[in-house]
C-alpha positions, 0 to 999 in steps of 0.5 A: 763837079763842073765850075758851071750849073749841071742838070741835076736836080734837088729832091723837095726835101732838100729844096725845103731844106734850103728854103727854109734858110734862105726864103723862098727863091725870087727868080727863076735863076735862083731855081732853074727848075722852078714852078711856071709862076715864077718861069713867067716872071723871069728868064734863065738868061738874067740872074736877078739880085746877083750882088744880094745873092752874092752878099750872102755867100757867109750862108754856105756852111749854114746851107751845106748844114741844112742839106745834110741835117735832113737828108744825111748826104749833100746831092749834086742837085742840092749842092747845085740848088744852094748854089744857084740861091747864092751865086756861088760856082759850084766847083767852089761849094763843092770844095766847101762841102768836102772840107768837113770831115761831117759832111758827105757828097756820096750817098750814106745812110741817115744814121752815122756812127762817129767813134773816137779814135783820138789820143785820149779815147786811144788810150783807154780802149777805142781801138778795140771800140771800133772793132766791136761797133764795125763787127756788128754794124756792117753793110746794110746795117743802115749805119754809116760807122766813121772813125772819128777826131777827138769829140771833146769827151775825153773825161769819159773816154772812149766816146761815140756820137750819133747824128741821125739826119731827117729825125723829128726832134722835140720836147719828147726827144731832148730828154733821150738824145744825150741831154737831161738838162732843160733845153734838151742837149742832143736831140731837142731844139737848136739854133736856127742858122744865121739868127742864133734863136732856138728852133725845132731841129731836122736830126737827131744826137745821140752821145755814148760814153764811156761807150761799149760796142754793145751801147754804140750800137743801141744807140745808132739804132734809136738816139731817140732812146738813149741815155742821157748824158750826165750833167756837165758838173759831173766833168768837174770833179772840184764842182761846189767846192768855195774858192772856184772863179771860172767854174763857181756856177757849174752844178749850181746854177740851172743852166737853162735859166737867166733868173738863176744866172742873175741870182748868182752874180750874172751880169754884174760884170756887165753893169760895171763895163757900162760904168768904165766905157769901153777904154775903162775895159781895155784897161781893166783887162790889160792891167790883169794880164790876161793872155789868150787861153787857147795856146798862143797866150797873146796879151787880150788887152792889146788885142782889144786895143787894136781892134777898137783903135781902128778907123773901118767900121764895123768891128766884128767880135768873134768868140772860137768855140770850136776847141778841137785839140784832143784831150781838150773839153773845158769850153764845152763844160763851160757852154753846157753848165754856165752857158750864160756867163759866155754870151754876157762876156762876148756882150762885155768884149763887144762893148769894150771893141766897138762891136755890134755883131757877135759869131759865136763858132761852136764845135759840130761835135758839141750837139748838148752846147748848141740848144743851151746856148741858143737858149741863153741868147733867145732868153738875153735878148728877150730880157733886153740883154742882147739887142737894140739897146743892151741894159737900157744903155744905147748900146746894139748888141746881138749874137749870131750862133755858126756851127763848124762841121769838123775841121781841127784846122778852123781853130785857126783864127783866120780859118775860122773867119774863112770857114764863117765866110763861106769859103774853104777854112784854110788859113790867110797870110798875115799882116794884115792881122785880123784885128786890121782886116779880120772877119769880112775884111774889117777889125775883128777881135777873137777870143776862146771861150774860156779867155772871154769868161775869165772877164767877168772876175776881172771886172768884178773883183778889179783887175789888181785882185785878179792879177794877185792870183798866179803869178807875174807872167801868168796871172789868173786862174787856169783850167786844165782838161786832165784824162787818161791813166788818172782816178778821176779824169775832168776839168779842174781850176788852179792858179797859174803857178801849181805844179804838174804833181799837184794837178794829178795828185787832185785827179788821182795819179797812177803808181805806174805812170810813164808820160804825161802828154801836155798841150794835145797833140800841139804839145808835149810829153813829159817823164813821170819823174818831172812833177815839179814843172810849174803849170805857167806859160814861162814855166812850161817853155823853160821845161821844154815844153807847152802849156797849149790848151790845158791839156794834161793826158797822163799815160801809164805803162799799159799804154802803147806808146808807139801806137799814141805817136802814131795816132797823133801822127794820123791826126795832122795828117788828116786835118792838115788843110793842103795849102802850103807845102810844108804841112801837106807833105811833111804830115804825111812823110812823118806817118809813113817814117813812123809806120816804117819804124813801129815794129823797129828799135835801136840802129833800125830805126835811125835812119827813119828818126833822122829822116823825121828830124828834117822833116819835123825841123822843115814844117816848124820853119816854113808852114804857113800855120800852127797846125804844120809848126807844131805836128812834129812836137809830140813825136820830137818829145816822145824820142828826146824825152822818153826815149821812144824806138830805143 
């Protein structure tokens, strides 16, 4: 791909996909292949409106989605046309398109079958699933089979996702596209890029979980006829039980109904926020002791106060719904089962930090959450709960959904900002921090879904009552994603301070438990005899491990531990953005060493284990972001704590 525009032309279908997003071209420069009527108005020596086009660079990712959704891959002609419309150098756009695993710049079938091979699915036989599918869908089948990182369906592992580009989608397709919900969820309504409204989408999806080769092949051949997904409440074993805070509406309210949400306490917190004022909301959140639930555990009130105090405007709010940590699926369940709670929480957060625009960055692998959130935004806007005058309070706030496209690194806040802005999702150096210069170079507060949803009970019950839940340093309820070798996998809500043994007791701990992975691929292993570890940030830290995002993956003695460790190493190798040398090279060296020692133990493996320690220290000390800094954690804990390779 050159820095300059080439001679490749888009097909009519590709042009229509781009124009549907950006509107009709305004000059011959934007087309280079336009009709005579356009060419008579201007010639190609003059790029009219270049500044305005460059200000729309943030539509590059939605534009790539538009083409990929319609055709199934991004041709040179389509990329060239999109670049002309946005005045983006083709080489830069090519770098963006190739950054994401869900895009392809090479021809491929319109139907892609993504088979999850990450830790939870590996523990449940994804290798056998892949072999069975690949044996049935070879070249010429019209289906591209791709081994995928975590699809966020860990409670129903092993999992697969079918995406068929160019498929008609409407009410009939919605029922079969993996939904079971009123607004579809897989192949019905979707959110149009750039505005967050519900619109028909030009592709179909189907989720197969737990998947068998036969079911996956059938879904790939006809995604619209696939079995509908079970309700989100089936991922919550506690659904309907008294005493729940964050999960109390899951399985109780219709996720498509604003009236149902409001009849169960919805928008009470927003009214309370307007009574308190922005400073009062921040004070309540600070006094409640709320910290980030994505793993970093940074105090939310401190972040909001710092953002609100910045003199530079506008301010932005970003919801990080790109949960890609293997083993994590709590945010997916919240968005599928109680989408209005997130919209309300984002509105409160925007009000507190002085933002009038919020971006919800959603995982590309979450097809059911997309239309549900789009519907929630549209309904809230229609009822005066979003827009120019929220609840008649003179406060303007609106939300736009941006779809990710398969990049774990975009869970890092500054990488996410780059992704929204139309650049490669690579982390930025800090300082400056996002509260000073974040999205579009403006003060930005970024929080994940679980963190934001916690704001609602803080305002409805009060900071003091909320802080009384949990422990002194880890306050409130916490969601845990339990998967692997347990009888009842799913999302569990417990107060901070409950022990690992208590949690696994609820989920059905196996008698032959060998180890538990806490915090996902970036976390660490603990032994089966360490069930008294308190599930708090300070408790897990004292135990030499991490709570992370709340992943609890149980592994029994039938699961080959070396295969799990190798998959974790492969994951970090694949997901490294490549920006810094310690991570780019270190993740490859880690995987190579694990391959070498896979069949060796004891003294024969000692040299490579020493090399792993050296590489791990280098990544931890010198990587630019948390991906490289934590890439060695799980492997190190398995060697030191579980005696792997002895």
